[in-house]
C-alpha positions in Angstrom: -0.2 0.2 -0.1 1.5 3.4 -0.9 1.3 6.7 0.7 -0.4 8.1 -2.2 -3.5 5.5 -1.8 -3.3 6.0 2.1 -5.5 8.6 4.2 -4.4 7.1 7.3 -1.8 5.3 9.0 -1.4 4.4 12.7 1.5 2.6 13.9 2.3 1.3 17.4 0.2 3.7 19.1 -0.4 3.3 22.8 -2.5 5.5 25.2 -2.8 5.5 28.9 -4.9 7.2 31.5 -2.8 6.5 35.0 -2.6 2.7 35.6 -5.5 2.5 32.9 -4.5 1.6 29.5 -6.7 2.6 26.8 -4.8 1.9 23.8 -2.0 -0.6 23.7 0.2 -1.2 20.3 -2.6 -0.5 17.8 -1.8 -0.2 14.3 -3.9 -0.2 10.9 -4.2 1.8 7.7 -7.2 3.3 6.0 -7.3 3.1 2.3 -8.2 6.1 0.4 -11.7 6.2 -1.3 -13.4 3.1 1.0 -15.4 3.1 4.0 -13.4 1.4 7.1 -15.4 -0.2 10.1 -13.9 0.7 13.6 -15.6 -2.0 15.6 -15.6 -2.8 19.3 -17.7 -3.3 22.2 -17.7 -0.3 24.9 -14.6 0.5 26.4 -12.8 -1.1 23.8 -10.6 2.1 22.9 -12.1 3.0 19.6 -13.1 6.7 21.1 -9.4 7.3 22.7 -8.0 6.4 19.1 -10.6 8.4 17.1 -9.7 11.6 19.5 -5.8 10.9 18.9 -6.8 10.6 15.1 -8.3 14.2 15.4 -5.8 15.8 17.6 -8.2 16.2 21.0 -5.4 13.9 22.9 -1.9 12.8 21.7 -0.4 9.0 21.9 1.8 8.4 24.6 3.9 6.1 21.9 3.5 5.5 18.4 2.8 7.5 15.3 -0.4 8.6 13.6 0.0 9.7 10.0 -2.6 11.6 7.8 -2.4 11.8 3.8 0.9 10.7 4.1 2.2 13.4 7.1 2.4 13.9 10.8 -0.9 15.4 12.0 -0.9 19.2 11.7 -3.9 22.1 11.8 -3.9 22.2 8.1 -4.5 18.2 7.6 -6.8 18.4 10.6 -9.0 20.9 8.4 -9.1 18.3 5.8 -11.3 15.8 8.2 -15.0 15.7 9.2 -15.6 14.7 12.7 -19.0 13.4 14.0 -18.9 12.5 17.6 -21.1 10.3 19.9 -21.5 13.0 22.1 -23.4 15.5 20.0 -23.4 19.4 20.6 -25.7 21.7 19.1 -26.7 25.3 20.4 -30.0 24.7 21.8 -31.5 28.3 21.4 -29.2 29.0 18.0 -31.4 29.1 14.8 -29.8 26.2 12.7 -28.9 28.4 9.6 -27.0 30.5 12.2 -24.9 27.8 13.7 -24.2 26.1 10.3 -23.2 29.4 9.0 -20.7 29.1 12.4 -19.3 25.7 11.9 -18.5 26.4 8.5 -16.8 29.8 9.6 -14.4 27.6 11.7 -13.5 25.4 8.9 -13.1 28.8 7.0 -15.6 28.5 4.5 -16.6 32.1 2.9 -20.2 33.1 4.0 -21.4 33.0 0.6 -20.2 29.4 0.0 -21.7 28.2 3.3 -25.0 29.3 2.4 -25.1 27.8 -0.8 -23.8 24.3 0.9 -26.3 24.9 3.6 -29.0 25.2 1.6 -27.9 22.2 -0.5 -27.7 20.0 2.4 -30.9 21.0 4.0 -32.9 20.3 1.2 -30.9 16.8 0.9 -32.0 16.1 4.3 -35.4 17.0 3.8 -34.9 20.0 6.4 -35.2 23.5 4.6 -38.4 24.4 6.6 -36.5 23.9 9.5 -33.7 26.4 8.5 -35.2 29.3 10.6 -35.8 26.9 14.1 -34.1 26.6 16.9 -32.1 23.0 18.0 -34.9 22.8 20.6 -38.0 23.0 18.0 -36.3 19.8 16.2 -37.0 16.0 17.2 -33.7 14.0 18.2 -33.5 12.4 14.7 -33.7 16.0 13.1 -30.8 17.4 15.4 -28.8 14.3 14.5 -29.1 15.0 10.9 -28.1 18.8 11.6 -25.2 17.6 13.5 -23.9 15.4 10.5 -24.4 18.7 8.0 -22.4 20.7 10.5 -19.9 17.5 9.7 -19.6 17.6 5.8 -20.0 21.5 5.7 -16.3 21.8 4.5 -16.4 19.2 2.4 -13.5 17.1 4.2 -11.9 14.5 2.4 -11.8 12.1 5.6 -14.8 11.4 7.5 -15.1 10.0 10.9 -18.8 9.2 12.3 -18.9 7.5 15.6 -22.4 5.7 15.9 -23.9 8.2 13.1 -27.2 6.5 13.1 -27.6 6.9 17.0 -31.2 8.0 17.6 -32.6 7.7 14.2 -35.6 5.5 13.2 -35.2 2.7 10.7 -36.6 4.9 8.0 -34.0 7.3 8.6 -31.1 4.9 9.2 -32.0 3.5 5.7 -31.8 7.5 4.4 -28.5 8.4 6.1 -27.0 4.7 4.8 -27.5 6.3 1.2 -26.1 9.6 2.2 -23.2 7.9 3.2 -23.1 5.7 0.2 -23.3 8.9 -2.1 -20.2 10.2 -0.2 -18.7 7.2 -1.0 -18.9 7.5 -4.3 -17.5 10.8 -4.6 -14.3 9.2 -3.4 -14.7 10.5 0.1 -12.5 8.3 2.9 -14.9 7.4 5.9 -14.3 5.8 9.2 -17.5 4.2 10.4 -17.7 3.4 14.1 -20.9 1.6 15.1 -22.0 -1.3 17.4 -24.8 -1.9 14.2 -23.0 -5.0 12.9 -25.6 -5.5 10.1 -25.0 -1.7 8.9 -21.1 -1.8 9.1 -21.7 -5.0 6.8 -23.6 -3.0 4.3 -21.0 -0.3 4.5 -17.6 -1.2 4.9 -15.0 -2.7 2.6 -12.6 -3.0 5.4 -12.8 -3.4 9.1 -10.8 -3.3 12.4 -12.0 -4.9 15.6 -10.5 -4.2 18.9 -11.5 -5.3 22.2 -9.6 -4.6 25.7 -7.3 -1.9 23.9 -6.1 -4.1 21.1 -6.8 -5.2 17.7 -8.1 -8.7 17.3 -8.8 -8.9 13.6 -8.6 -6.5 10.8 -8.6 -6.7 6.7 -11.1 -6.3 4.3 -14.9 -7.6 4.7 -14.2 -10.2 2.6 -10.7 -11.3 4.2 -12.2 -11.1 7.5 -15.4 -13.5 7.0 -13.1 -16.1 4.7 -10.9 -16.1 7.4 -13.6 -17.0 10.3 -13.4 -21.0 8.5 -17.3 -21.7 9.4 -19.1 -24.4 7.4 -22.9 -22.8 7.9 -25.9 -23.8 6.2 -29.6 -21.9 6.5 -32.1 -24.7 6.5 -35.7 -24.7 6.7 -37.4 -28.2 6.9 -39.8 -30.6 8.6 -38.8 -33.6 10.3 -35.1 -35.0 10.4 -34.5 -34.0 14.0 -32.2 -37.2 14.9 -29.8 -36.0 11.6 -29.7 -32.7 13.0 -28.6 -34.1 16.3 -25.8 -36.4 14.7 -22.5 -34.6 16.2 -20.7 -36.4 13.4 -22.3 -33.8 11.2 -23.7 -31.1 13.0 -21.7 -28.8 15.8 -24.5 -26.2 16.3 -27.9 -25.1 15.8 -29.4 -21.8 16.0 -32.7 -21.5 15.9 -34.5 -18.5 14.2 -38.0 -17.4 13.8 -38.3 -20.0 10.6 -35.3 -21.6 9.9 -32.5 -22.9 11.5 -28.9 -21.9 11.0 -26.7 -25.0 11.0 -22.6 -25.1 11.6 -21.3 -28.5 10.6 -19.1 -30.3 12.5 -15.4 -30.4 11.4 -14.7 -32.7 8.6 -18.1 -32.5 7.4 -19.8 -31.5 4.3 -23.1 -30.2 3.4 -23.5 -32.9 0.6 -23.6 -35.5 3.3 -26.1 -33.3 5.7 -28.3 -32.9 2.4 -28.3 -36.6 1.8 -28.8 -37.7 5.2 -32.0 -35.3 5.6 -33.4 -36.5 2.4 -33.1 -40.3 3.5 -34.6 -39.4 6.6 -37.5 -38.1 4.6 -37.7 -34.7 5.8 -39.4 -32.0 4.0 -36.7 -29.5 2.9 -37.8 -25.9 1.5 -34.5 -24.5 2.4 -30.9 -25.6 2.3 -28.1 -22.9 1.6 -24.8 -22.6 2.0 -23.9 -19.1 3.8 -21.0 -17.1 5.4 -20.9 -16.1 8.7 -22.0 -12.6 9.3 -20.3 -9.6 10.9 -22.2 -10.3 13.9 -20.9 -13.8 14.6 -17.5 -12.9 13.9 -17.8 -9.9 16.4 -19.6 -11.7 18.9 -17.2 -14.9 18.8 -13.8 -12.7 18.6 -15.0 -10.5 21.7 -15.6 -13.8 23.7 -12.2 -15.1 22.8 -10.1 -12.0 23.9 -12.7 -11.8 27.2 -11.8 -15.6 28.2 
């Protein structure tokens, strides 16, 4: 990976607060123009790492490079950061505070007003421009906070739990907005607990737990390395076959189907043949890959053991 196609490089970074180690010897790179999932349970060290990237705090050891150079104020102006803890001025009109946020990033007011109108229209909030924050719902406030993050047209977006407070319709809406930004070749670091959403959006991921990297790489590589042999099954009958430990290692019951993990050395065709021979009525038999949620849970359990 060359510096030209790397937006962010974190090398052997550690951060401690007294006796508590928040981040330990963490290394990863974020490729330009891709969506990078920064995943982990609460307290894993995600927010501390993000704060070091944007310059709120500094590492005790290790290096962080943005766009091929050491962090500087000029480079930080190329970042748009949406923190998990939101912050809008409650009594200030939406247009006025968006102008203020744009001015902090040196966007001229005429250009800021043009961008504000564009983004308010895109977020379906144009009629709320003259309203105060307290007049808006939590979901609307979340959208305004997002606008403040993208107004200066940053090259790198860091979104910490961007869908918090949004209903399912608006989550889908915001997923589409993030996809549009990716299509414009923006680099996006996306931190979330919503594994299904991360699976839809992310090209690459890192999972950290207890301050350390657990697994990382492209989403495809991570899934391939998980090494589970899974079948999605919908059938009636065949219970004796499914309870054969030589064929089936684990069964996860869903509302109308089962997820079958095959035993080591077993293959899907053997299971299918046995089910048919047992007289089971099969309406679905599909080989599937492990979900990101499955990988997340298993890897976290391993490191907590």
